[in-house]
Every structure is written in C-alpha cells, then in structure tokens.
FIDOMAR-969304 format. One record per atom (N, C-alpha, C): atom name; residue in one letter; chain; x, y, z. Coordinates in nm, 4 decimals. Layout:
BEGIN
CA	a	A	X	Y	Z .
...
This chain:
BEGIN
N	m	A	8.9080	10.3229	12.8474 .
CA	m	A	8.7801	10.3171	12.8281 .
C	m	A	8.7418	10.3231	12.7151 .
N	s	A	8.6395	10.2157	12.6891 .
CA	s	A	8.5911	10.2023	12.5309 .
C	s	A	8.4719	10.3086	12.4845 .
N	l	A	8.4784	10.3522	12.3844 .
CA	l	A	8.3890	10.4560	12.3172 .
C	l	A	8.2707	10.3757	12.3024 .
N	p	A	8.1158	10.4217	12.3003 .
CA	p	A	8.0046	10.3656	12.2334 .
C	p	A	7.9990	10.3363	12.1031 .
N	a	A	7.9611	10.2391	12.0494 .
CA	a	A	7.9806	10.1834	11.9149 .
C	a	A	7.9502	10.2701	11.8163 .
N	g	A	7.8347	10.3690	11.8289 .
CA	g	A	7.7830	10.4593	11.7451 .
C	g	A	7.8968	10.5614	11.7453 .
N	r	A	7.9457	10.5926	11.8381 .
CA	r	A	8.0382	10.7134	11.8511 .
C	r	A	8.1816	10.6490	11.7776 .
N	r	A	8.1942	10.5471	11.8049 .
CA	r	A	8.3464	10.4950	11.7192 .
C	r	A	8.3192	10.4664	11.5607 .
N	l	A	8.1804	10.4524	11.5378 .
CA	l	A	8.1558	10.4442	11.3666 .
C	l	A	8.1956	10.5842	11.3326 .
N	s	A	8.1235	10.6805	11.4145 .
CA	s	A	8.1457	10.8282	11.3538 .
C	s	A	8.2646	10.8663	11.3747 .
N	d	A	8.3503	10.8340	11.4688 .
CA	d	A	8.4748	10.8655	11.4427 .
C	d	A	8.5670	10.8029	11.3498 .
N	l	A	8.5217	10.6915	11.3150 .
CA	l	A	8.5899	10.6172	11.1887 .
C	l	A	8.5582	10.7012	11.0730 .
N	c	A	8.4248	10.7332	11.0385 .
CA	c	A	8.3937	10.8261	10.9321 .
C	c	A	8.4667	10.9520	10.9275 .
N	l	A	8.4475	11.0180	11.0189 .
CA	l	A	8.5114	11.1152	11.0119 .
C	l	A	8.6666	11.1273	11.0323 .
N	a	A	8.7448	11.0210	11.0187 .
CA	a	A	8.9084	11.0010	10.9784 .
C	a	A	8.9116	10.9411	10.8639 .
N	c	A	8.7934	10.9191	10.7803 .
CA	c	A	8.7890	10.8479	10.6798 .
C	c	A	8.8185	10.9289	10.5254 .
N	g	A	8.6859	10.9401	10.5211 .
CA	g	A	8.6249	11.0280	10.4061 .
C	g	A	8.6583	10.9713	10.2681 .
N	l	A	8.6946	10.8387	10.2674 .
CA	l	A	8.6776	10.7720	10.1247 .
C	l	A	8.5756	10.7703	10.0499 .
N	c	A	8.4729	10.7608	10.1154 .
CA	c	A	8.3197	10.7847	10.0391 .
C	c	A	8.2884	10.8852	9.9944 .
N	c	A	8.3630	11.0153	10.0346 .
CA	c	A	8.3223	11.1499	10.0252 .
C	c	A	8.4398	11.2175	9.9087 .
N	d	A	8.5168	11.1542	9.8853 .
CA	d	A	8.6407	11.2124	9.8099 .
C	d	A	8.6410	11.1594	9.6527 .
N	g	A	8.5478	11.0533	9.6280 .
CA	g	A	8.5244	11.0216	9.5107 .
C	g	A	8.6271	10.8940	9.4844 .
N	s	A	8.7001	10.8584	9.5895 .
CA	s	A	8.7559	10.7096	9.5997 .
C	s	A	8.6508	10.5983	9.5805 .
N	l	A	8.5391	10.6142	9.6299 .
CA	l	A	8.4465	10.4906	9.6283 .
C	l	A	8.3440	10.5317	9.5477 .
N	f	A	8.2886	10.6231	9.4981 .
CA	f	A	8.1985	10.6685	9.4370 .
C	f	A	8.2071	10.8027	9.3444 .
N	r	A	8.1175	10.8111	9.2275 .
CA	r	A	8.1582	10.9293	9.1370 .
C	r	A	8.0577	11.0231	9.1919 .
N	h	A	7.9224	11.0095	9.2745 .
CA	h	A	7.8477	11.0916	9.3020 .
C	h	A	7.7537	11.0416	9.4079 .
N	v	A	7.6571	11.1280	9.4802 .
CA	v	A	7.5469	11.0774	9.5379 .
C	v	A	7.4310	11.1227	9.4960 .
N	v	A	7.3134	11.0508	9.5110 .
CA	v	A	7.1988	11.0774	9.4591 .
C	v	A	7.1163	11.1473	9.5919 .
N	l	A	7.0608	11.2909	9.5305 .
CA	l	A	6.9861	11.3685	9.6415 .
C	l	A	6.8429	11.3537	9.6201 .
N	r	A	6.7875	11.3941	9.7382 .
CA	r	A	6.6590	11.4051	9.7386 .
C	r	A	6.6198	11.5800	9.6919 .
N	d	A	6.5342	11.6083	9.6233 .
CA	d	A	6.4918	11.7361	9.5799 .
C	d	A	6.5308	11.8343	9.7036 .
N	e	A	6.4609	11.8182	9.8279 .
CA	e	A	6.5148	11.9410	9.9314 .
C	e	A	6.6341	11.9432	9.9702 .
N	e	A	6.7341	11.8159	9.9505 .
CA	e	A	6.8641	11.8393	9.9858 .
C	e	A	6.9309	11.9030	9.8879 .
N	a	A	6.9115	11.8814	9.7441 .
CA	a	A	6.9472	11.9485	9.6442 .
C	a	A	6.9784	12.1094	9.6758 .
N	q	A	6.8721	12.1525	9.6948 .
CA	q	A	6.8536	12.2790	9.7133 .
C	q	A	6.8961	12.3328	9.8369 .
N	a	A	6.9153	12.2467	9.9366 .
CA	a	A	6.9928	12.3321	10.0896 .
C	a	A	7.1445	12.3222	10.0237 .
N	l	A	7.2032	12.2167	9.9674 .
CA	l	A	7.3299	12.1959	9.9513 .
C	l	A	7.3826	12.3119	9.8432 .
N	a	A	7.2742	12.3460	9.7494 .
CA	a	A	7.3168	12.4526	9.6478 .
C	a	A	7.3446	12.5709	9.7080 .
N	d	A	7.2381	12.5970	9.7987 .
CA	d	A	7.2254	12.7317	9.8747 .
C	d	A	7.3738	12.7523	9.9868 .
N	r	A	7.4181	12.6346	9.9924 .
CA	r	A	7.5581	12.6238	10.0804 .
C	r	A	7.6807	12.6584	9.9963 .
N	g	A	7.6594	12.6452	9.8633 .
CA	g	A	7.7535	12.6710	9.7758 .
C	g	A	7.7979	12.5296	9.6961 .
N	l	A	7.7567	12.4405	9.7155 .
CA	l	A	7.8180	12.2979	9.6662 .
C	l	A	7.7694	12.2890	9.5173 .
N	a	A	7.8488	12.2062	9.4596 .
CA	a	A	7.8276	12.2064	9.3434 .
C	a	A	7.7284	12.0805	9.3123 .
N	v	A	7.5699	12.0885	9.2614 .
CA	v	A	7.4758	12.0105	9.2534 .
C	v	A	7.4574	11.9729	9.0965 .
N	q	A	7.4351	11.8652	9.0678 .
CA	q	A	7.4002	11.8559	8.9123 .
C	q	A	7.2688	11.7893	8.9150 .
N	v	A	7.1821	11.8836	8.8075 .
CA	v	A	7.0593	11.8448	8.8534 .
C	v	A	7.0102	11.8098	8.6928 .
N	t	A	6.9610	11.7101	8.6654 .
CA	t	A	6.9015	11.6543	8.5485 .
C	t	A	6.7480	11.6647	8.5538 .
N	r	A	6.6951	11.5813	8.4477 .
CA	r	A	6.5364	11.5654	8.4353 .
C	r	A	6.4927	11.4759	8.5503 .
N	k	A	6.5808	11.3588	8.5712 .
CA	k	A	6.5530	11.2345	8.6612 .
C	k	A	6.5998	11.2725	8.7851 .
N	k	A	6.7195	11.3414	8.8100 .
CA	k	A	6.7576	11.3239	8.9217 .
C	k	A	6.8509	11.4300	8.9541 .
N	s	A	6.8799	11.4715	9.1094 .
CA	s	A	6.9876	11.5476	9.1423 .
C	s	A	7.1009	11.4625	9.2106 .
N	t	A	7.2089	11.5244	9.1780 .
CA	t	A	7.3406	11.4487	9.2299 .
C	t	A	7.4476	11.5537	9.2734 .
N	l	A	7.5065	11.5042	9.3555 .
CA	l	A	7.6490	11.5909	9.4554 .
C	l	A	7.7478	11.5022	9.4025 .
N	p	A	7.8366	11.5733	9.2877 .
CA	p	A	7.9696	11.4893	9.2302 .
C	p	A	8.0615	11.4884	9.3670 .
N	l	A	8.1273	11.3777	9.3567 .
CA	l	A	8.2256	11.3587	9.4718 .
C	l	A	8.3654	11.3749	9.3588 .
N	r	A	8.4652	11.4371	9.4342 .
CA	r	A	8.4864	11.5025	9.5703 .
C	r	A	8.3979	11.6102	9.5950 .
N	c	A	8.3117	11.5762	9.7507 .
CA	c	A	8.2270	11.6628	9.7656 .
C	c	A	8.3053	11.7979	9.8477 .
N	g	A	8.2305	11.8859	9.7870 .
CA	g	A	8.2771	12.0272	9.8449 .
C	g	A	8.2706	12.0494	9.9723 .
N	g	A	8.1675	11.9737	10.0574 .
CA	g	A	8.1920	11.9951	10.1991 .
C	g	A	8.2892	11.9143	10.2846 .
N	l	A	8.3815	11.8451	10.1980 .
CA	l	A	8.4901	11.7621	10.2693 .
C	l	A	8.6286	11.8286	10.2892 .
N	n	A	8.6681	11.8591	10.4279 .
CA	n	A	8.7382	11.9618	10.4566 .
C	n	A	8.8604	11.8582	10.5267 .
N	g	A	8.9875	11.8515	10.4337 .
CA	g	A	9.0673	11.7478	10.4566 .
C	g	A	9.0005	11.6265	10.4598 .
N	l	A	8.9822	11.5439	10.5990 .
CA	l	A	8.9208	11.4327	10.5894 .
C	l	A	8.7873	11.4112	10.6417 .
N	a	A	8.7442	11.5311	10.7060 .
CA	a	A	8.6131	11.5621	10.7870 .
C	a	A	8.4915	11.6208	10.6829 .
N	c	A	8.4144	11.5582	10.6932 .
CA	c	A	8.2584	11.6259	10.6191 .
C	c	A	8.2177	11.7278	10.7155 .
N	t	A	8.2117	11.8638	10.6588 .
CA	t	A	8.1556	11.9648	10.7261 .
C	t	A	8.0375	11.9479	10.7318 .
N	l	A	7.9721	11.8740	10.6709 .
CA	l	A	7.8187	11.8559	10.6568 .
C	l	A	7.7675	11.7441	10.7503 .
N	y	A	7.8539	11.6658	10.8180 .
CA	y	A	7.8253	11.5535	10.8813 .
C	y	A	7.7095	11.5572	10.9559 .
N	a	A	7.6445	11.6509	11.0581 .
CA	a	A	7.5205	11.6539	11.0878 .
C	a	A	7.4127	11.6588	10.9921 .
N	d	A	7.4330	11.7546	10.8926 .
CA	d	A	7.3124	11.7617	10.8027 .
C	d	A	7.3599	11.6929	10.6683 .
N	r	A	7.4009	11.5910	10.6593 .
CA	r	A	7.4504	11.5356	10.5384 .
C	r	A	7.3421	11.4576	10.4563 .
N	p	A	7.3197	11.4433	10.3622 .
CA	p	A	7.2361	11.3903	10.2496 .
C	p	A	7.1874	11.2460	10.2923 .
N	h	A	7.0598	11.2012	10.2630 .
CA	h	A	7.0275	11.0777	10.3079 .
C	h	A	7.1057	10.9773	10.2762 .
N	g	A	7.1526	10.9610	10.1106 .
CA	g	A	7.2377	10.8998	10.0648 .
C	g	A	7.3875	10.8723	10.1516 .
N	c	A	7.4038	10.9718	10.1993 .
CA	c	A	7.5520	10.9901	10.2958 .
C	c	A	7.4901	10.9060	10.4174 .
N	r	A	7.4050	10.9526	10.4725 .
CA	r	A	7.3551	10.9037	10.5887 .
C	r	A	7.3426	10.7703	10.6160 .
N	a	A	7.2757	10.7121	10.4886 .
CA	a	A	7.2248	10.5615	10.5100 .
C	a	A	7.3555	10.4867	10.4588 .
N	f	A	7.4676	10.5290	10.3888 .
CA	f	A	7.5831	10.4555	10.3811 .
C	f	A	7.6761	10.3829	10.4721 .
N	v	A	7.6991	10.2894	10.5167 .
CA	v	A	7.7891	10.2397	10.5954 .
C	v	A	7.8441	10.1543	10.5221 .
N	c	A	8.0067	10.1994	10.5247 .
CA	c	A	8.0853	10.0741	10.4397 .
C	c	A	8.0897	9.9427	10.5220 .
N	t	A	8.1420	9.8452	10.4719 .
CA	t	A	8.1811	9.6969	10.5075 .
C	t	A	8.2682	9.7399	10.6274 .
N	l	A	8.3568	9.7891	10.6413 .
CA	l	A	8.4307	9.8049	10.7322 .
C	l	A	8.3542	9.8671	10.8714 .
N	g	A	8.2678	9.9884	10.8462 .
CA	g	A	8.1884	10.0336	10.9398 .
C	g	A	8.0733	9.9474	11.0160 .
N	r	A	8.0214	9.8397	10.9111 .
CA	r	A	7.9541	9.7646	10.9541 .
C	r	A	8.0340	9.6427	11.0459 .
N	a	A	8.1335	9.6159	11.0083 .
CA	a	A	8.2247	9.5044	11.1044 .
C	a	A	8.2580	9.5536	11.2332 .
N	l	A	8.2859	9.7126	11.2099 .
CA	l	A	8.3052	9.7861	11.3764 .
C	l	A	8.1874	9.7894	11.4416 .
N	e	A	8.0796	9.8165	11.3846 .
CA	e	A	7.9403	9.8185	11.4696 .
C	e	A	7.9018	9.6544	11.5320 .
N	r	A	7.9510	9.5679	11.4577 .
CA	r	A	7.9037	9.4375	11.4893 .
C	r	A	8.0369	9.3914	11.6030 .
N	e	A	8.1547	9.4610	11.6145 .
CA	e	A	8.2485	9.4260	11.6775 .
C	e	A	8.3361	9.3055	11.6637 .
N	v	A	8.3182	9.2923	11.4928 .
CA	v	A	8.4067	9.2060	11.4447 .
C	v	A	8.5492	9.2489	11.4232 .
N	v	A	8.5510	9.3790	11.4421 .
CA	v	A	8.6795	9.4445	11.4162 .
C	v	A	8.7090	9.5631	11.5253 .
N	s	A	8.8017	9.5699	11.5713 .
CA	s	A	8.8085	9.6756	11.6922 .
C	s	A	8.8542	9.8018	11.6146 .
N	f	A	8.8142	9.9456	11.6887 .
CA	f	A	8.8221	10.0683	11.6120 .
C	f	A	8.9970	10.0865	11.5795 .
N	e	A	9.0592	10.0276	11.6443 .
CA	e	A	9.2274	10.0432	11.6114 .
C	e	A	9.2547	9.9576	11.4756 .
N	a	A	9.2066	9.8665	11.4507 .
CA	a	A	9.2051	9.7701	11.3686 .
C	a	A	9.1413	9.8386	11.2309 .
N	a	A	9.0162	9.8727	11.2445 .
CA	a	A	8.9559	9.9693	11.1352 .
C	a	A	9.0293	10.0529	11.1051 .
N	l	A	9.0526	10.1577	11.2158 .
CA	l	A	9.1339	10.2720	11.1719 .
C	l	A	9.2826	10.2601	11.0881 .
N	s	A	9.3384	10.1370	11.1490 .
CA	s	A	9.4379	10.1046	11.0492 .
C	s	A	9.4168	10.0646	10.9107 .
N	t	A	9.3275	9.9886	10.8844 .
CA	t	A	9.2771	9.9810	10.7683 .
C	t	A	9.2252	10.1043	10.6629 .
N	v	A	9.1821	10.2126	10.7486 .
CA	v	A	9.1076	10.3264	10.6690 .
C	v	A	9.2800	10.3984	10.6398 .
N	r	A	9.3435	10.3632	10.7002 .
CA	r	A	9.5065	10.4635	10.7051 .
C	r	A	9.5931	10.3805	10.5622 .
N	e	A	9.5653	10.2595	10.5723 .
CA	e	A	9.6293	10.1617	10.4615 .
C	e	A	9.5492	10.2108	10.3091 .
N	a	A	9.4418	10.2138	10.3417 .
CA	a	A	9.3493	10.2371	10.2162 .
C	a	A	9.3847	10.4010	10.1925 .
N	q	A	9.4042	10.4994	10.2783 .
CA	q	A	9.4351	10.6327	10.2120 .
C	q	A	9.5804	10.6516	10.1680 .
N	a	A	9.6580	10.5481	10.2226 .
CA	a	A	9.8064	10.5615	10.1621 .
C	a	A	9.8009	10.5150	10.0021 .
N	r	A	9.7256	10.4000	9.9929 .
CA	r	A	9.7165	10.3521	9.8841 .
C	r	A	9.6453	10.4574	9.7702 .
N	v	A	9.5598	10.5018	9.8107 .
CA	v	A	9.5057	10.5851	9.7272 .
C	v	A	9.6063	10.7273	9.6886 .
N	a	A	9.6423	10.7788	9.7997 .
CA	a	A	9.8078	10.8929	9.7644 .
C	a	A	9.8935	10.8406	9.6774 .
N	a	A	9.9139	10.7092	9.7013 .
CA	a	A	10.0473	10.6778	9.6344 .
C	a	A	10.0075	10.6473	9.4909 .
N	l	A	9.8891	10.6022	9.4861 .
CA	l	A	9.8417	10.5944	9.3283 .
C	l	A	9.8290	10.7410	9.2720 .
N	g	A	9.8056	10.8248	9.3556 .
CA	g	A	9.7879	10.9796	9.2569 .
C	g	A	9.9401	11.0131	9.2563 .
N	a	A	10.0042	10.9876	9.3422 .
CA	a	A	10.1514	11.0339	9.3497 .
C	a	A	10.2456	10.9878	9.2110 .
N	a	A	10.1923	10.8221	9.1674 .
CA	a	A	10.2284	10.7682	9.0816 .
C	a	A	10.2100	10.8201	8.9220 .
N	l	A	10.0746	10.8884	8.9188 .
CA	l	A	10.0294	10.9367	8.8093 .
C	l	A	10.1321	11.0528	8.7495 .
N	n	A	10.1269	11.0786	8.6290 .
CA	n	A	10.2261	11.2032	8.5904 .
C	n	A	10.1723	11.2906	8.4779 .
N	p	A	10.0949	11.3804	8.5086 .
CA	p	A	10.1014	11.4481	8.6186 .
C	p	A	9.9983	11.4017	8.7142 .
N	p	A	9.9675	11.4146	8.8292 .
CA	p	A	9.8831	11.3920	8.9324 .
C	p	A	9.7506	11.4607	8.9006 .
N	r	A	9.6542	11.3837	8.8638 .
CA	r	A	9.5200	11.4636	8.8086 .
C	r	A	9.4262	11.4168	8.9144 .
N	s	A	9.3547	11.5087	8.9913 .
CA	s	A	9.2441	11.4295	9.0769 .
C	s	A	9.1409	11.3544	9.0494 .
N	a	A	9.0732	11.4202	8.9051 .
CA	a	A	8.9622	11.3405	8.8658 .
C	a	A	9.0054	11.2099	8.8349 .
N	d	A	9.1129	11.2229	8.7703 .
CA	d	A	9.1820	11.0902	8.6953 .
C	d	A	9.2412	10.9703	8.7832 .
N	v	A	9.2888	11.0193	8.9203 .
CA	v	A	9.3362	10.9566	9.0445 .
C	v	A	9.2004	10.8654	9.0954 .
N	m	A	9.0807	10.9582	9.1124 .
CA	m	A	8.9560	10.9034	9.1902 .
C	m	A	8.9055	10.7984	9.0696 .
N	r	A	8.9198	10.8232	8.9427 .
CA	r	A	8.8553	10.7218	8.8507 .
C	r	A	8.9396	10.5989	8.8342 .
N	a	A	9.0800	10.6361	8.8675 .
CA	a	A	9.1546	10.4983	8.8349 .
C	a	A	9.1412	10.3974	8.9745 .
N	v	A	9.0987	10.4771	9.0854 .
CA	v	A	9.0965	10.4124	9.2118 .
C	v	A	8.9679	10.3120	9.2050 .
N	r	A	8.8401	10.3920	9.1615 .
CA	r	A	8.7137	10.3287	9.1579 .
C	r	A	8.7095	10.2337	9.0378 .
N	e	A	8.7960	10.2619	8.9471 .
CA	e	A	8.7650	10.1443	8.8191 .
C	e	A	8.8738	10.0898	8.7968 .
N	g	A	9.0023	10.0893	8.8742 .
CA	g	A	9.1142	10.0411	8.8215 .
C	g	A	9.1101	10.0813	8.6686 .
N	a	A	9.0864	10.2104	8.6076 .
CA	a	A	9.0829	10.2633	8.5004 .
C	a	A	9.2424	10.2702	8.4265 .
N	a	A	9.2351	10.1728	8.3385 .
CA	a	A	9.3240	10.1906	8.2130 .
C	a	A	9.3635	10.3157	8.1467 .
N	d	A	9.2515	10.3968	8.1256 .
CA	d	A	9.2718	10.5092	8.0470 .
C	d	A	9.3434	10.6203	8.0973 .
N	v	A	9.3798	10.6157	8.2533 .
CA	v	A	9.4433	10.7193	8.2937 .
C	v	A	9.6091	10.6741	8.3241 .
N	v	A	9.6095	10.5833	8.2571 .
CA	v	A	9.7630	10.5138	8.2990 .
C	v	A	9.8518	10.4977	8.1736 .
N	e	A	9.9460	10.5654	8.1497 .
CA	e	A	10.0295	10.5601	8.0409 .
C	e	A	10.0517	10.4306	7.9438 .
N	p	A	10.0044	10.4226	7.8290 .
CA	p	A	10.0203	10.2675	7.7570 .
C	p	A	10.1489	10.2052	7.8156 .
N	g	A	10.1529	10.0946	7.8401 .
CA	g	A	10.2768	10.0192	7.8575 .
C	g	A	10.3218	10.0361	8.0040 .
N	d	A	10.2327	10.1094	8.0946 .
CA	d	A	10.2668	10.1019	8.2102 .
C	d	A	10.2032	9.9905	8.3152 .
N	d	A	10.2668	9.8715	8.3054 .
CA	d	A	10.1851	9.7739	8.3680 .
C	d	A	10.1735	9.7873	8.5126 .
N	a	A	10.3100	9.8331	8.5671 .
CA	a	A	10.3192	9.8483	8.7147 .
C	a	A	10.1900	9.9431	8.7444 .
N	l	A	10.2010	10.0287	8.6946 .
CA	l	A	10.0877	10.1562	8.7473 .
C	l	A	9.9365	10.0854	8.7290 .
N	l	A	9.9179	10.0454	8.6233 .
CA	l	A	9.7794	9.9649	8.6003 .
C	l	A	9.7620	9.8573	8.7117 .
N	r	A	9.8709	9.7951	8.7364 .
CA	r	A	9.8440	9.6760	8.8305 .
C	r	A	9.8013	9.7483	8.9907 .
N	q	A	9.8775	9.8632	8.9932 .
CA	q	A	9.8734	9.9069	9.1502 .
C	q	A	9.7452	9.9714	9.1407 .
N	a	A	9.6618	10.0565	9.0299 .
CA	a	A	9.5215	10.0764	9.0205 .
C	a	A	9.4349	9.9657	9.0648 .
N	r	A	9.4470	9.8549	9.0043 .
CA	r	A	9.3720	9.7598	9.0184 .
C	r	A	9.3667	9.7097	9.1432 .
N	q	A	9.4993	9.7160	9.2131 .
CA	q	A	9.5140	9.6594	9.3359 .
C	q	A	9.4614	9.7442	9.4456 .
N	t	A	9.4494	9.8772	9.4266 .
CA	t	A	9.3901	9.9729	9.5237 .
C	t	A	9.2276	9.9542	9.4906 .
N	k	A	9.1901	9.9283	9.3825 .
CA	k	A	9.0474	9.9053	9.3656 .
C	k	A	8.9827	9.8061	9.4455 .
N	q	A	9.0949	9.6693	9.4109 .
CA	q	A	9.0532	9.5776	9.5095 .
C	q	A	9.0335	9.5598	9.6516 .
N	f	A	9.1527	9.6545	9.6937 .
CA	f	A	9.1521	9.6537	9.8549 .
C	f	A	9.0424	9.7565	9.8951 .
N	l	A	9.0024	9.8438	9.8279 .
CA	l	A	8.9107	9.9390	9.8403 .
C	l	A	8.7345	9.8700	9.8481 .
N	t	A	8.7462	9.7860	9.7498 .
CA	t	A	8.6255	9.6988	9.7259 .
C	t	A	8.6336	9.5781	9.8419 .
N	e	A	8.7448	9.5298	9.8731 .
CA	e	A	8.7334	9.4337	9.9760 .
C	e	A	8.6980	9.4908	10.1171 .
N	h	A	8.7378	9.5967	10.1646 .
CA	h	A	8.7329	9.6445	10.3016 .
C	h	A	8.6362	9.7471	10.2888 .
N	f	A	8.5608	9.8298	10.2071 .
CA	f	A	8.4578	9.9345	10.2197 .
C	f	A	8.3425	9.8870	10.1128 .
N	l	A	8.3447	9.8082	10.0250 .
CA	l	A	8.2023	9.8068	9.9504 .
C	l	A	8.1645	9.6559	9.9305 .
N	r	A	8.2145	9.5819	9.9693 .
CA	r	A	8.1628	9.3949	9.9803 .
C	r	A	8.0510	9.4306	10.0800 .
N	g	A	7.9485	9.3552	10.0573 .
CA	g	A	7.8364	9.3189	10.1450 .
C	g	A	7.8592	9.2749	10.2730 .
N	d	A	7.9593	9.2257	10.3108 .
CA	d	A	7.9687	9.1517	10.4546 .
C	d	A	8.1508	9.1317	10.4689 .
N	s	A	8.2135	9.1753	10.5925 .
CA	s	A	8.3203	9.1552	10.6185 .
C	s	A	8.3283	9.0925	10.7708 .
N	g	A	8.4014	8.9746	10.7830 .
CA	g	A	8.4650	8.9117	10.8870 .
C	g	A	8.3433	8.7887	10.9368 .
C-alpha cells in the first residue's frame, strides 16, 4: 500500500534533518511573531536591526526529527529540497529518496569523524562550504571529502530541479 504523496514527503523530511542540522544552511530567517514564539520555547534566536534568525543546528531538532514540525517557521515550511520535489512529482520513489538521504547523512557523519577533533560547527561549515579553513593544511584527501560532500548535498538537496 503506497502512502499519499504529501505524507511521503513529511515522512522523508522527518527522517532527514539535513536542512535543520546546519548541513545545508547556516540559519533560517524568521518573521517577528515566529522569533518571539521560538524564543519563548527556549530556542536560540538571533535578532539584529534588520532581521531575526534561527541559527542552525536548530534547537528543535531531536535526533533527525523536528519537534517543531507542526509549528515550524514559514522559512522551514516553505523549503522543499530538490529530492523532496522529485518525490512529490513521483520522479523518484520514496525508497530511493530515503536511500539518498541515508547516503547524505553517512557522508556528513564521515566528514565529521575525519575532522580531528570533530567540531560540530566546523563540520557543518565544511559540509556547506567545502571549507578549507577547518581542514589541516596539506590534508588534501579531507578537503576533497568536504568538497565532494558539499557537491552531493547541492546536487540532491539544493539544485533547482531533479530528475
């Protein structure tokens, strides 16, 4: 029995967490009312003169699941990754999409394990940016791993179209 497409997308999102853990983005921009509501829930909201943001890794992330999912901010609600759009259009099966998510998670974890010592913020920056500044000078293999991880995430989660 297949699940309705919308249900499959939310299932995929709740099994993924890459947009919430800092792998894809540094922060999410918040509306004023969202900023206050999240701050009231104890999340670290950053407020400047121009905007409020929720830094990522989100404090509402529990393992891979968003504890705020039903009440998540507009920026989170509006984002559907490339893989999610492909799933919605039935270009990719749920099983194939979940397999891609698992590979992405494994790549991020492997990069984190390769950093010595592993530093969460540095891992996420290396993943997002293929950042050379978190890799020891001369460690070309680790720099290549960071860049390949970034390329994989960009291709499967951030490109405008898939399939």
